[in-house]
C-alpha positions in Angstrom: 91.0 121.4 94.5 91.4 125.1 93.8 89.0 126.7 91.3 90.4 127.2 87.8 91.5 130.7 86.9 89.0 132.6 84.8 89.7 133.4 81.2 90.3 137.1 80.7 87.3 138.9 79.1 89.5 140.4 76.3 90.3 136.8 75.2 86.6 136.3 74.5 85.5 139.8 73.3 88.3 140.4 70.8 88.0 137.7 68.1 90.8 139.0 66.0 93.2 137.9 68.8 91.7 134.4 69.1 91.3 133.2 65.5 87.5 133.5 65.6 87.3 136.5 63.2 86.0 134.2 60.4 82.8 134.0 62.2 82.1 137.7 62.0 80.6 139.5 59.0 82.8 142.0 57.2 81.6 145.5 57.7 83.3 148.7 57.0 84.4 150.9 59.9 82.3 153.8 58.5 79.1 151.8 58.5 79.5 150.6 62.1 78.3 153.0 64.7 80.4 153.5 67.8 79.7 150.9 70.5 77.5 148.8 68.2 78.1 145.1 67.9 79.4 143.6 64.6 76.9 141.8 62.4 76.3 138.2 63.0 76.7 135.7 60.3 73.3 134.4 61.1 71.9 137.5 59.6 74.4 137.8 56.8 72.9 137.1 53.5 74.5 134.3 51.5 73.1 135.6 48.2 76.1 137.8 47.6 75.3 138.5 44.0 78.5 139.8 42.6 80.4 138.7 45.6 80.5 141.7 47.8 81.4 144.5 45.6 83.0 142.6 42.7 80.9 144.5 40.2 79.6 141.4 38.3 78.6 137.8 39.0 81.2 135.1 38.7 79.4 133.4 35.9 79.9 136.4 33.6 83.6 135.5 33.3 85.2 132.9 31.1 85.7 129.5 32.7 89.5 129.9 32.8 89.1 133.2 34.7 86.4 131.7 37.0 89.0 129.0 37.9 91.6 131.5 38.8 89.1 133.5 40.9 87.8 130.5 42.7 91.3 129.1 43.5 92.1 132.5 45.1 89.0 132.2 47.2 89.6 128.5 48.0 93.1 129.3 49.4 91.5 131.7 51.8 88.7 129.3 52.6 91.2 126.6 53.5 92.3 128.7 56.5 88.7 129.8 57.4 88.6 133.2 55.6 85.7 134.2 53.3 86.5 135.2 49.8 84.8 137.3 47.2 82.7 134.4 45.8 82.8 131.9 48.7 80.9 132.7 51.8 80.7 131.2 55.3 77.5 130.6 57.2 77.4 129.5 60.9 75.1 126.6 61.7 72.5 127.8 64.2 72.8 126.2 67.6 76.1 124.5 67.0 79.2 126.2 68.3 82.1 126.0 65.9 80.1 124.5 63.0 80.1 126.4 59.7 79.1 125.7 56.1 80.8 127.1 52.9 78.8 128.3 49.9 79.8 129.2 46.4 78.3 131.6 44.0 75.7 129.6 42.1 76.5 131.3 38.8 79.9 129.6 38.6 80.5 126.9 36.0 78.9 123.6 37.2 82.1 121.5 36.8 84.1 124.0 38.8 81.3 124.1 41.4 81.5 120.3 41.8 85.3 120.3 42.3 85.0 123.3 44.7 82.4 121.6 46.8 84.6 118.6 47.2 87.2 120.8 48.9 84.7 122.4 51.3 84.6 119.6 53.9 88.4 120.2 54.4 87.7 123.9 55.0 84.9 123.1 57.4 87.0 120.6 59.3 89.7 123.2 59.7 87.3 125.8 61.1 85.9 123.2 63.5 89.4 122.2 64.6 90.4 125.8 65.1 87.4 126.5 67.2 88.1 123.4 69.3 91.7 124.5 69.9 90.5 127.9 71.0 87.8 126.7 73.3 89.8 123.9 74.9 92.7 126.2 75.7 90.8 127.9 78.5 91.9 127.0 82.1 88.7 125.3 83.1 88.9 122.6 80.4 91.8 120.8 82.1 95.4 119.8 81.4 94.5 116.9 79.1 92.4 119.2 76.8 95.2 121.8 77.0 97.7 119.2 75.8 95.3 117.9 73.0 94.7 121.5 71.9 98.4 122.1 71.7 98.9 119.0 69.6 96.1 120.0 67.3 97.5 123.5 67.0 100.9 122.0 65.9 99.0 119.9 63.4 97.2 122.9 62.0 100.4 124.7 61.6 101.6 121.9 59.3 98.3 122.2 57.5 98.7 126.0 57.1 102.2 125.4 55.8 100.7 123.2 53.1 98.2 125.9 52.2 101.0 128.4 52.0 102.9 126.1 49.6 99.8 125.8 47.5 99.4 129.5 47.4 103.0 129.8 46.2 102.3 127.4 43.4 99.2 129.4 42.5 101.3 132.6 42.3 103.7 130.9 40.0 100.7 129.9 37.8 101.1 126.2 38.4 98.0 125.4 40.3 94.6 124.4 38.9 91.4 123.4 40.8 92.0 119.8 39.9 95.6 120.1 41.2 94.4 121.8 44.4 92.0 118.9 44.9 94.8 116.4 44.4 97.2 118.0 46.8 94.5 118.2 49.5 93.9 114.5 49.5 96.6 113.7 52.1 95.2 116.1 54.6 91.6 115.3 53.8 91.5 112.0 55.6 93.6 113.1 58.5 91.7 116.3 59.2 88.4 114.5 58.7 89.4 111.9 61.4 90.3 114.7 63.8 87.0 116.4 63.0 85.1 113.3 63.9 87.1 113.1 67.2 86.4 116.8 67.9 82.7 116.4 67.2 82.4 113.7 69.8 84.5 115.5 72.3 82.5 118.7 71.9 79.1 117.0 72.0 80.0 115.1 75.2 82.1 118.0 76.6 84.8 115.5 77.6 87.8 116.2 79.8 90.5 114.3 81.6 90.2 110.5 81.4 87.0 110.8 79.2 89.1 112.6 76.5 91.8 109.9 76.7 89.3 107.1 76.4 87.8 108.8 73.3 91.2 109.2 71.7 92.1 105.6 72.6 88.8 104.2 71.1 89.1 106.4 67.9 92.7 105.2 67.3 91.5 101.6 67.6 88.6 102.2 65.2 91.0 103.4 62.5 93.0 100.2 62.4 92.6 100.0 58.7 94.2 103.3 57.9 97.8 103.2 59.2 98.4 106.9 58.6 95.3 108.1 60.4 95.8 105.6 63.2 99.4 106.9 63.6 98.1 110.4 63.8 95.5 109.6 66.4 98.0 107.6 68.5 100.3 110.7 68.3 97.5 112.8 69.6 96.8 110.3 72.3 100.5 110.4 73.4 100.5 114.2 73.5 97.2 114.5 75.4 98.2 111.8 77.9 101.5 113.5 78.7 99.9 115.7 81.4 98.0 112.7 82.7 101.2 110.7 82.9 102.8 113.4 85.0 99.9 113.2 87.5 100.2 109.4 87.5 104.0 109.6 88.1 103.6 111.9 91.1 101.0 109.6 92.6 102.8 106.3 92.2 106.3 107.7 92.9 105.5 110.3 95.6 102.0 109.7 96.8 101.0 113.2 95.8 97.8 114.2 93.9 98.8 117.0 91.5 95.4 117.5 89.9 94.5 121.2 89.6 91.4 120.6 87.5 90.0 117.4 89.0 90.9 115.2 86.0 92.8 112.4 87.9 90.8 109.3 88.7 91.8 109.3 92.4 90.0 111.6 94.8 91.1 112.8 98.2 88.7 113.4 101.1 90.6 115.8 103.3 87.8 115.7 105.9 88.9 112.2 107.0 91.8 112.4 109.4 94.0 109.5 110.5 93.1 110.3 114.2 89.7 108.8 113.5 91.2 105.3 113.3 91.7 105.3 117.1 88.5 107.2 118.0 85.7 106.0 115.6 84.5 102.4 115.5 83.2 103.0 111.9 86.2 105.0 110.7 86.5 105.0 106.9 89.9 106.6 106.7 91.8 103.8 105.0 88.9 103.0 102.6 87.8 106.5 101.7 90.6 109.0 102.4 91.7 108.2 98.9 89.2 106.5 96.5 88.7 105.8 92.8 86.4 108.2 90.9 84.2 107.4 87.9 85.8 107.7 84.5 89.0 105.6 84.9 91.0 105.5 81.6 90.1 102.3 79.9 93.8 101.3 79.6 94.2 101.6 83.4 91.1 99.8 84.4 92.9 96.6 85.4 95.6 98.3 87.4 93.5 101.2 89.0 93.3 99.4 92.4 97.1 98.8 92.3 97.7 102.5 91.5 95.4 103.6 94.3 97.1 101.4 96.8 100.6 102.4 95.8 99.9 106.1 96.5 98.2 105.3 99.7 101.3 103.4 101.0 103.5 106.3 100.0 101.2 108.7 101.8 101.4 106.7 105.0 105.2 106.8 105.0 105.2 110.5 104.2 102.9 111.2 107.2 105.3 109.2 109.4 108.1 111.5 108.4 109.8 108.7 106.5 111.6 110.0 103.4 110.8 107.8 100.5 113.5 107.8 97.8 112.3 106.0 94.7 115.2 105.5 92.3 114.0 106.7 88.9 115.8 105.2 86.0 115.0 105.8 82.3 113.1 102.5 82.2 110.9 103.5 85.2 109.7 106.8 83.7 106.1 106.8 82.4 106.5 107.9 78.8 103.3 106.8 77.2 100.3 104.5 77.3 101.6 102.7 74.3 100.9 99.2 73.1 104.2 97.9 74.6 102.6 98.2 78.1 105.8 99.5 79.6 103.7 101.7 81.9 102.2 98.6 83.5 105.6 97.3 84.4 106.5 100.7 85.9 103.3 100.7 88.0 103.9 97.2 89.3 107.5 98.1 90.2 106.3 101.2 92.1 103.7 99.1 93.9 106.2 96.4 95.0 108.6 99.1 96.2 105.9 101.1 98.2 104.5 97.9 99.7 107.8 96.5 100.8 109.0 99.8 102.3 105.8 100.3 104.3 105.7 96.8 105.6 109.4 97.0 106.6 108.7 100.3 108.4 105.7 98.9 110.3 107.5 95.7 111.4 110.9 97.2 112.2 110.5 100.8 113.3 107.0 100.5 114.9 107.3 96.8 116.0 103.9 95.7 114.7 104.4 92.0 115.7 105.5 93.1 119.2 102.4 95.3 119.6 100.1 92.4 118.6 102.0 90.1 121.0 101.4 92.7 123.8 97.7 92.8 123.0 97.6 89.0 123.3 99.5 89.2 126.6 97.0 91.6 128.3 93.7 91.7 126.4 93.7 87.9 125.6 94.9 87.2 129.2 98.1 85.5 128.2 99.8 87.2 131.3 98.3 85.3 134.2 100.1 86.8 137.2 99.2 90.4 136.3 95.5 89.6 136.1 95.4 87.7 139.4 97.2 90.5 141.3 95.0 93.1 139.7 91.8 91.3 140.7 93.0 91.0 144.2 93.8 94.6 144.8 90.9 96.0 142.7 88.2 93.8 144.1 86.6 96.6 146.3 86.4 99.0 143.4 85.2 96.5 140.9 82.2 95.5 143.1 80.7 99.0 142.7 78.2 100.0 140.2 79.7 101.2 136.9 78.7 104.8 137.5 80.3 104.8 140.9 83.7 103.5 139.9 86.7 105.8 139.7 88.5 105.0 136.4 91.5 107.0 137.6 91.8 104.7 140.7 91.4 101.6 138.5 94.2 102.9 136.2 96.5 103.4 139.2 95.7 99.8 140.4 96.4 98.5 136.9 99.8 100.4 136.9 100.6 98.9 140.4 99.7 95.4 139.1 101.9 95.9 136.0 104.9 97.1 138.0 104.8 94.4 140.6 104.6 91.4 138.2 106.5 90.0 135.3 104.7 92.5 133.1 107.1 95.2 134.2 109.7 93.9 131.8 107.4 94.5 128.9 108.4 97.8 127.2 104.8 98.2 126.0 103.1 97.9 129.3 102.9 101.7 129.7 100.5 101.8 126.7 97.9 99.8 128.7 94.8 101.7 129.8 91.5 100.8 131.4 87.9 101.8 131.1 84.5 100.9 132.5 81.6 100.3 130.1 78.0 101.2 131.0 76.3 98.1 129.6 76.7 94.3 129.8 78.5 92.3 127.2 75.3 91.2 125.5 74.0 94.8 125.2 77.4 95.8 123.8 77.1 93.2 121.1 73.7 94.5 120.1 75.1 98.0 119.6 77.7 96.8 117.1 75.7 96.5 113.9 78.4 95.2 111.7 79.0 92.0 113.6 77.7 88.9 111.8 75.2 87.7 114.5 72.7 85.0 113.8 69.8 86.7 115.6 68.4 90.2 115.4 69.6 92.8 117.9 66.0 93.2 119.2 65.7 89.6 120.2 69.2 89.6 121.7 68.5 92.8 123.6 65.2 91.4 125.0 67.0 88.3 126.2 69.7 90.4 127.8 67.1 92.4 129.8 65.7 89.1 131.2 69.1 88.2 132.6 69.0 88.6 136.4 72.6 89.6 136.6 72.0 92.7 134.5 69.8 94.2 137.3 72.8 94.5 139.6 75.6 94.9 137.1 79.0 95.9 138.6 82.4 96.7 137.4 83.3 93.0 137.3 81.0 92.7 134.3 81.9 96.0 132.7 85.6 96.5 133.4 87.7 96.5 130.2 91.4 97.1 129.3 92.4 99.5 126.5 95.6 100.1 124.6 97.2 103.2 123.2 97.8 102.6 119.5 100.1 105.1 117.7 100.0 106.0 114.0 100.6 104.1 111.6 99.9 100.9 113.7 96.3 102.2 114.0 95.8 101.1 110.3 96.0 97.5 111.5 94.9 97.9 115.2 92.0 100.3 114.6 89.3 101.3 117.0 87.1 98.5 115.5 89.9 95.9 115.9 90.6 97.0 119.5 86.8 96.8 120.3 86.8 93.2 119.2 89.8 92.5 121.5 87.9 94.1 124.3 84.8 91.9 123.7 87.0 88.8 124.0 88.7 90.3 127.1 85.4 91.0 128.8 84.2 87.4 128.3 87.5 86.0 129.6 87.7 88.4 132.5 84.2 87.5 133.7 84.9 83.8 133.4 88.0 84.3 135.6 85.9 86.2 138.1 83.3 83.4 138.2 86.0 80.8 138.6 87.6 82.8 141.5 84.2 83.1 143.3 83.5 79.4 142.9 87.0 78.6 144.3 86.2 80.7 147.4 83.0 78.8 147.9 84.9 75.6 147.5 87.4 76.6 150.1 84.6 77.5 152.5 83.2 74.1 152.2 86.5 72.4 152.8 86.3 73.5 156.4 83.9 70.5 156.9 86.3 67.9 155.5 87.2 66.6 159.0 83.6 65.8 159.9 81.1 63.4 158.5 79.1 65.2 155.9 77.6 62.2 154.1 73.9 62.8 153.4 74.1 66.5 154.3 73.4 69.5 152.2 77.1 70.3 152.5 78.0 67.2 150.5 75.4 68.1 147.8 76.7 71.6 147.7 80.3 70.4 147.4 79.4 68.2 144.4 77.5 71.1 142.8 80.4 73.4 143.3 82.8 71.0 141.7 80.5 70.6 138.7 80.3 74.4 138.3 84.0 74.8 138.6 84.5 72.1 136.0 82.1 73.9 133.7 83.8 77.3 134.0 87.3 75.9 133.8 86.4 73.8 130.8 85.0 77.0 129.2 88.2 78.9 130.0 90.3 76.0 128.7 88.3 75.9 125.5 88.5 79.7 124.9 92.2 79.8 125.7 93.7 76.6 124.3 91.2 75.6 121.7 90.4 79.0 120.2 92.8 81.9 121.0 96.2 80.0 121.0 95.7 78.1 117.7 94.3 81.1 115.9 97.1 83.3 117.2 99.8 81.0 116.0 98.1 80.7 112.6 97.9 84.5 112.3 101.5 84.9 113.4 102.7 82.5 110.8 100.7 84.2 108.0 102.0 87.6 109.1 105.5 86.5 108.5 104.8 85.9 104.8 102.5 88.9 104.2 103.6 91.1 101.4 101.6 94.2 102.0 99.8 96.2 104.7 96.5 95.4 103.2 97.3 91.7 103.5 98.3 92.3 107.1 95.0 94.1 107.8 93.1 91.3 106.2 94.9 88.6 108.1 94.4 90.4 111.4 90.7 91.1 110.8 90.2 87.5 109.9 91.9 86.4 113.1 89.6 88.6 115.2 86.5 87.6 113.4 87.3 83.9 113.8 88.1 84.3 117.5 84.8 86.2 118.1 82.9 83.5 116.4 84.6 80.6 118.1 84.4 82.3 121.4 80.6 82.2 121.0 80.3 86.0 120.8 78.7 85.8 117.4 76.4 82.9 118.4 73.7 84.7 120.5 71.8 81.5 121.4 74.8 79.8 122.8 76.2 82.9 124.4 73.0 83.6 126.3 72.9 80.1 127.7 76.6 80.4 128.8 75.9 83.8 130.4 72.9 82.4 132.3 75.0 79.4 133.5 77.7 81.9 134.7 75.1 84.0 136.5 73.8 80.9 138.3 77.4 80.1 139.3 77.9 83.6 140.7 74.6 83.5 142.6 75.5 80.1 144.1 79.0 81.2 145.2 77.5 84.3 146.8 74.8 82.3 148.7 77.4 79.8 150.0 79.5 82.5 151.4 76.5 83.9 153.2 74.9 80.7 154.4 77.8 78.6 155.6 79.5 79.9 158.9 83.0 79.0 157.6 85.0 81.6 159.5 84.1 80.2 162.9 84.7 76.6 161.9 88.1 77.5 160.4 89.0 79.5 163.5 88.0 76.6 165.8 90.1 74.2 163.7 93.2 76.4 163.9 93.0 76.5 167.7 92.4 72.8 168.1 96.0 72.0 167.3 97.4 73.6 170.4 94.6 72.8 172.9 94.2 69.9 175.2 92.3 66.7 174.3 89.3 67.9 176.3 89.3 71.2 174.4 89.6 69.3 171.1 86.7 67.1 172.0 84.7 70.2 172.9 85.4 71.9 169.6 84.6 68.7 167.7 81.3 68.6 169.4 80.7 72.3 168.5 81.6 71.5 164.8 79.2 68.6 164.7 76.5 70.9 166.2 77.2 73.5 163.5 77.0 70.8 160.8 73.7 69.6 162.3 72.4 73.1 162.3 73.5 73.6 158.7 71.8 70.3 157.8 68.6 71.4 159.5 68.7 74.9 157.9 65.7 74.7 155.5 66.8 77.9 153.6 70.2 76.5 152.9 68.9 73.1 151.8 66.3 74.6 149.5 68.8 77.0 148.0 71.3 74.3 147.2 68.5 72.1 145.7 67.3 75.1 143.7 70.8 75.9 142.3 71.4 72.3 141.5 68.2 71.9 139.7 68.6 75.1 137.7 72.2 74.5 136.8 71.6 71.0 135.7 68.6 72.0 133.6 70.5 74.8 131.9 73.5 72.6 131.4 71.4 69.8 129.8 69.7 72.3 127.5 73.1 73.5 126.4 74.2 70.1 125.4 71.8 69.5 122.5 72.2 73.0 121.3 76.0 72.5 121.2 75.7 69.1 119.5 73.4 70.6 116.8 75.6 73.6 116.2 78.8 71.6 116.1 77.6 70.0 112.8 77.7 73.4 111.1 80.5 74.8 113.3 83.1 72.0 113.8 85.1 74.0 116.4 82.2 73.6 118.9 82.9 69.9 119.1 85.7 70.5 121.7 83.4 72.6 123.8 80.6 70.1 123.5 82.9 67.3 124.7 83.8 69.4 127.8 80.2 70.2 128.6 79.2 66.5 128.1 81.9 65.6 130.6 80.3 67.9 133.1 76.9 66.4 132.4 78.3 62.9 132.9 79.6 63.9 136.4 76.1 65.0 137.2 
């Protein structure tokens, strides 16, 4: 907001140009030295004796003459000018407040009638001072409009005084008649004076002035004439505010040169922060409600704010918004017919519908969400399998040694060589490598609704053996380029939640692949008798581990992600605003995070430990069992002679015997079996207990119980 222009000095230093001359003492030009200041009324004596050069006191005249003289002074006093026998004294410490005093020698009956008219004179001076002070730039448009309305009212008042003076010149006006003719203006100007006193004491502006006018009009319900006057003042003062409101709800523009509007703009918040900052507050705080909302707009303030925000989004997209303005849609007043509320509602409906159509049609919001599901929620299976095959060497490195550029090129190769190539959004897919494990990442996100403190979760994560040798397989993550205005829905925070789910799924896929390789290695012994050998025990353990991991993947994919996605997709079809779309999408992500165990640290840590055991087991099997030689011997036996086949069979039996007698292998398998079963059994009661409060865990508990039964 630009600073208000300064009021010129001459407008403050030359009172005869501003209507403030009545606050200065009358001194002759000869008695005032050059450069000296005029005398203040504070030092001006009120005991004027004969009335400033009249030659005799007022009481020395006949009563009829006194009446004529005092009427002449009263007509001047009514417009804030001192007379010969009526003086003005400024109230010390109160700007604009004055009191009128009459020569005490005047007839007592005339004094009483005269004093009855003084409040009208004082109210006029107060109103004139308010008009002058509130016409300065810094007081704001609402006060400018109110001052203009008061100035118009005072012109009518001065016209009345001029008519009374005309009657006086014709000899038709008495003090009693003057008092009678002033009655109509007395109540009106007094009500305005009460309003002005409150406005000046609280130094109101903008919506505070409108609230004051509104409340004062309501308080005068018993006097229809005064209430009508105050309502007229309210309409005049609110005209400038209505223009601000119209520009906001019809154009999305804040036209508020003096900071009076109840909506504030924070220009330091840029829309680019939505894709860069996890805690971006652009949508919530770029435009926000200020204190001091007009009382008659309290119930629709949020609707007004949202309407302008929607129009701003479309304008920043380069979309020309043409709001058809009819006579009925113009905001004319904040009257009792509440027509302005209908206009605001219509503007909101238009802006909301236009933005939603723009997001769905031009920017393909549903298509982008479907693409996120395809890649980050692993709905595209062939792409992932191919990528894990070609990127295995790079992903087995430590995170700091991985080349993200090389991984990105491998992602592009996997996309182009699978069915994903037909997806027009596949070029928006990116990749990154985190520097911490999934559990540590969860501790750094403070806004997630986790059951345990981050300190306890971090301590548990450090104790995980797998974190000591973390690789790209645990930290690899896909990203997605989100353009404006889709970043309103798919913000950095929303994308981070997608990535948390992706990391969990990706690692589960990796564990499953490793166990499958271990299983394939052990299948080389299918043709020989392995009953009672460690190979058989290892084979059963491997099958249990595979069942656990695959059951977990099945639960995550078909019991959590798919149902929640279809529920969200259905609700998005009936959404009526972008805020509703954001709410639906955020609810979907939060529900998926919770049901994927990512917000249940106790369960997640147990699952991570089980996966770590599975990986250690798969690695050990690949090192301990000489599968390559057995497989090679088996492939050659098909073409050899019967003697050669017998020889190879004897060698295989010998290898199996050596494997059975291998103490290290036997002990390792027994250790893995014991630890896996213990962890699995400890998970079962935890799941059963948690499923009472979280019913969605029942499906996972059933899967885990099935693994336990096999054991």
